[in-house]
PAKOL-739457 format. One line per field, with one value per residue (C-alpha): residue number from 1; residue in one letter; x, y, z. Coordinates in steps of 0.02 Angstrom, whole numbers, plus 50000, padded with zeros to 5 digits. Layout:
BEGIN
num: c(NUM|...);
residu: c(A|...);
X: c(X|...);
Y: c(Y|...);
Z: c(Z|...);
! end
This chain:
BEGIN
num: c(1|2|3|4|5|6|7|8|9|10|11|12|13|14|15|16|17|18|19|20|21|22|23|24|25|26|27|28|29|30|31|32|33|34|35|36|37|38|39|40|41|42|43|44|45|46|47|48|49|50|51|52|53|54|55|56|57|58|59|60|61|62|63|64|65|66|67|68|69|70|71|72|73|74|75|76|77|78|79|80|81|82|83|84|85|86|87|88|89|90|91|92|93|94|95|96|97|98|99|100|101|102|103|104|105|106|107|108|109|110|111|112|113|114|115|116|117|118|119|120|121|122|123|124|125|126|127|128|129|130|131|132|133|134|135|136|137|138|139|140|141|142|143|144|145|146|147|148|149|150|151|152|153|154|155|156|157|158|159|160|161|162|163|164|165|166|167|168|169|170|171|172|173|174|175|176|177|178|179|180|181|182|183|184|185|186|187|188|189|190|191|192|193|194|195|196|197|198|199|200|201|202|203|204|205|206|207|208|209|210|211|212|213|214|215|216|217|218|219|220|221|222|223|224|225|226|227|228|229|230|231|232|233|234|235|236|237|238|239|240|241|242|243|244|245|246|247|248|249|250|251|252|253|254|255|256|257|258|259|260|261|262|263|264|265|266|267|268|269|270|271|272|273|274|275|276|277|278|279|280|281|282|283|284|285|286|287|288|289|290|291|292|293|294|295|296|297|298|299|300|301|302|303|304|305|306|307|308|309|310|311|312|313|314|315|316|317|318|319|320|321|322|323|324|325|326|327|328|329);
residu: c(X|X|X|X|X|X|X|X|X|X|X|X|X|X|X|X|X|X|X|X|X|X|X|X|X|X|X|X|X|X|X|X|X|X|X|X|X|X|X|X|X|X|X|X|X|X|X|X|X|X|X|X|X|X|X|X|X|X|X|X|X|X|X|X|X|X|X|X|X|X|X|X|X|X|X|X|X|X|X|X|X|X|X|X|X|X|X|X|X|X|X|X|X|X|X|X|X|X|X|X|X|X|X|X|X|X|X|X|X|X|X|X|X|X|X|X|X|X|X|X|X|X|X|X|X|X|X|X|X|X|X|X|X|X|X|X|X|X|X|X|X|X|X|X|X|X|X|X|X|X|X|X|X|X|X|X|X|X|X|X|X|X|X|X|X|X|X|X|X|X|X|X|X|X|X|X|X|X|X|X|X|X|X|X|X|X|X|X|X|X|X|X|X|X|X|X|X|X|X|X|X|X|X|X|X|X|X|X|X|X|X|X|X|X|X|X|X|X|X|X|X|X|X|X|X|X|X|X|X|X|X|X|X|X|X|X|X|X|X|X|X|X|X|X|X|X|X|X|X|X|X|X|X|X|X|X|X|X|X|X|X|X|X|X|X|X|X|X|X|X|X|X|X|X|X|X|X|X|X|X|X|X|X|X|X|X|X|X|X|X|X|X|X|X|X|X|X|X|X|X|X|X|X|X|X|X|X|X|X|X|X|X|X|X|X|X|X|X|X|X|X|X|X|X|X|X|X|X|X);
X: c(50003|50057|50051|50065|50024|49955|50044|50070|49981|50046|49883|49910|49835|49798|49736|49552|49560|49387|49409|49547|49498|49609|49665|49573|49657|49662|49610|49423|49305|49151|49003|48864|48821|48646|48526|48537|48564|48603|48710|48669|48691|48888|48937|48982|49111|49186|49207|49279|49420|49428|49483|49623|49680|49720|49601|49514|49400|49261|49087|48915|48757|48572|48520|48640|48552|48746|48767|48704|48817|48960|48923|48911|49067|49170|49093|49151|49328|49333|49304|49398|49536|49586|49580|49610|49475|49346|49480|49568|49439|49373|49159|49086|48891|48752|48616|48489|48376|48215|48313|48397|48297|48346|48226|48263|48469|48521|48351|48434|48621|48571|48472|48640|48734|48592|48626|48798|48795|48931|48927|49019|49039|49207|49138|48951|48910|48770|48731|48632|48590|48418|48297|48132|47969|48000|47970|48025|48213|48223|48323|48257|48110|47945|47980|47844|47920|48065|48031|48136|48299|48374|48562|48578|48461|48515|48720|48645|48577|48765|48851|48744|48772|48973|48946|48878|49033|48898|49011|49200|49188|49043|49025|48954|48918|48871|48913|48952|49073|48925|48835|48983|48983|48824|48864|49003|48936|48833|48932|49019|49091|49160|49139|49302|49269|49179|49146|49102|49117|49302|49409|49536|49398|49299|49424|49336|49472|49407|49292|49444|49575|49410|49406|49583|49561|49438|49545|49419|49445|49391|49349|49337|49175|49194|49376|49358|49187|49071|49038|48899|48790|48623|48746|48912|48988|49151|49224|49360|49402|49373|49510|49655|49762|49737|49757|49946|49982|49937|50018|50189|50173|50137|49987|49822|49687|49633|49769|49833|49682|49701|49874|49822|49666|49796|49937|49780|49779|49638|49544|49490|49343|49364|49223|49262|49223|49322|49473|49600|49544|49533|49722|49768|49668|49776|49951|49968|50062|50241|50269|50215|50163|50278|50280|50229|50111|50013|50000|49918|49797|49762|49731|49599|49427|49305|49140|49017|48962|48827|48721|48602|48442|48348|48383|48290|48112|48002|47918|48105|48223|48327|48253|48395|48592|48653|48552|48594|48774|48793|48882|49007|48962);
Y: c(50001|50155|50310|50480|50620|50748|50912|50964|50816|50623|50531|50440|50444|50337|50348|50296|50177|50216|50402|50541|50613|50649|50518|50482|50519|50314|50396|50431|50554|50475|50574|50462|50429|50313|50386|50480|50681|50634|50719|50883|51018|50991|50901|51062|51122|50922|50961|51103|51029|50870|50991|51099|50934|50872|50775|50806|50648|50646|50520|50567|50506|50542|50450|50510|50691|50736|50819|51011|51002|50938|51065|51214|51150|51183|51338|51383|51312|51420|51577|51563|51524|51314|51270|51386|51265|51140|51063|51007|50909|50728|50714|50561|50547|50388|50369|50293|50138|50240|50325|50173|50191|50247|50400|50452|50440|50621|50711|50620|50680|50869|50869|50791|50934|51052|50999|51006|51188|51090|51089|50903|50763|50665|50486|50436|50287|50155|50120|49955|49823|49855|49975|50045|50116|50292|50455|50402|50402|50310|50177|50045|50047|49916|49799|49808|49944|49834|49829|49735|49798|49837|49857|49877|50030|50097|50061|50192|50313|50343|50341|50453|50562|50571|50592|50749|50798|50803|50643|50627|50465|50333|50170|50053|50020|49838|49743|49545|49485|49428|49605|49651|49543|49583|49770|49745|49632|49775|49920|50084|50157|50015|50057|50153|50084|49984|50025|49894|49844|49791|49752|49616|49506|49551|49527|49524|49398|49327|49514|49606|49479|49518|49702|49714|49590|49726|49873|49911|50011|49928|50061|49993|50061|49988|49959|49987|49877|50012|49989|50097|50080|49968|49847|49844|49742|49774|49633|49702|49828|49674|49569|49500|49469|49646|49725|49644|49695|49878|49855|49793|49950|50081|50127|50127|49961|50080|50130|49954|49921|50059|50044|49870|49906|50017|49884|49786|49919|49977|50150|50180|50279|50343|50400|50499|50653|50644|50762|50687|50503|50595|50672|50467|50389|50525|50449|50288|50301|50325|50165|49971|49792|49660|49511|49421|49552|49534|49328|49344|49458|49365|49215|49280|49192|49301|49356|49485|49612|49681|49537|49652|49560|49733|49711|49524|49498|49326|49425|49506|49499|49432|49306|49268|49323|49205|49306|49438|49432|49294|49174|49300|49289);
Z: c(49987|49971|50061|50094|50212|50222|50263|50412|50499|50549|50452|50314|50161|50031|49846|49818|49642|49524|49541|49529|49665|49802|49924|50055|50256|50326|50504|50488|50654|50656|50689|50757|50938|50964|50964|50848|50885|51051|51054|50921|51043|51062|50877|50784|50958|50937|50786|50774|50931|50794|50662|50766|50840|50659|50593|50421|50379|50435|50414|50428|50369|50328|50489|50610|50610|50631|50449|50503|50653|50527|50415|50528|50600|50436|50420|50569|50528|50376|50471|50616|50480|50540|50358|50220|50113|50106|50005|50129|50234|50136|50189|50194|50203|50174|50080|50204|50152|50129|49990|49926|49782|49598|49595|49759|49786|49673|49756|49922|49899|49850|50031|50121|50043|50089|50246|50286|50166|50038|49837|49856|49949|49937|49952|49956|50017|50022|50199|50185|50076|50105|50029|50178|50101|50050|50170|50348|50410|50596|50657|50733|50593|50553|50466|50371|50304|50215|50032|49894|49833|49700|49666|49502|49475|49634|49608|49441|49529|49628|49462|49429|49571|49520|49339|49404|49511|49655|49728|49688|49742|49776|49891|50012|50174|50245|50090|50083|49961|49867|49877|49806|49644|49596|49601|49511|49387|49322|49382|49253|49416|49513|49726|49802|49963|50048|50242|50379|50550|50578|50752|50827|50854|50690|50567|50427|50344|50178|50138|50159|50032|49917|49931|49906|49736|49672|49724|49841|50014|50161|50324|50492|50592|50771|50777|50994|50964|50979|51188|51237|51084|51044|50987|51016|51151|51287|51234|51136|51261|51393|51297|51413|51245|51209|51373|51370|51220|51249|51431|51364|51229|51315|51257|51268|51213|51107|51031|50954|50897|50789|50740|50710|50603|50505|50473|50360|50259|50318|50366|50516|50581|50775|50875|51039|51095|51250|51192|51280|51198|51011|51043|51067|50933|50828|50895|50802|50658|50745|50803|50766|50824|50834|50729|50880|50937|50749|50767|50949|50877|50712|50849|50929|50915|50808|50874|50734|50833|50768|50654|50609|50702|50630|50451|50452|50406|50377|50195|50166|50095|50212|50330|50433|50492|50347|50211|50255|50271|50146|50269|50316|50496);
! end
């Protein structure tokens, strides 16, 4: 993996395939807090603090209710001179399932850009391989609102968005190898990114190998196990092997997880609204795990934290977790 470093920062970047877009910073700042919108009144200040510390890649989504505060923070950062231009930032947002219909994709992106007060996104992702009846933005949603998902026509609309210059790159989130194959079989523009759950206890080895072969960058969400969310667990933060490595290294367990993710060649998305931890999460690029430490992590028993039960329905396209993840579970 060829890396470059953003001027004046320590965050390495990686050029996305299938696009002439500028390179993506390999550490991103997540803006989701569950229940969505819980920190909406303090989020702008948190994002401004993140920009001051050196974060340049921000991840949001229509369903998170964080697009507007992120947009306000970007406006303030420009006004305060924290950044010289919007072009210094890499901004990702996601298409919610109720807009995952061919004719709703472009209007949804335009609404996202309006919320963010931006002329373009750097990356626009299909949030889940699922469609809901249009009109509602809610999670959890009603099972009876699940409707058939047509990946081909939704992806065509995503390609149109890139063609119009409203997003520099397009990609997906929570897609298995099989679902990526479906997109790739008809895509004129292949997905640049697949954003999925990934951490030392859910390493996604098969999916990462597939994505690497196809030139798709993997982005890791919940790299610390998403402790404190409705779907997260404490398993990562309480893992004895990771605790031992952190102690031997004189690093935090979170730093070990993020360094491990970086060494796997993926982009990690961190989410802490605590200033000290925000700083710590940036401090992962000037040291390495030993071969022995990496091997110990590679041997950890695997367990998916977010099986996605909310997306299953006896009447929907996915009746079991096996169908949702195509056996990658």
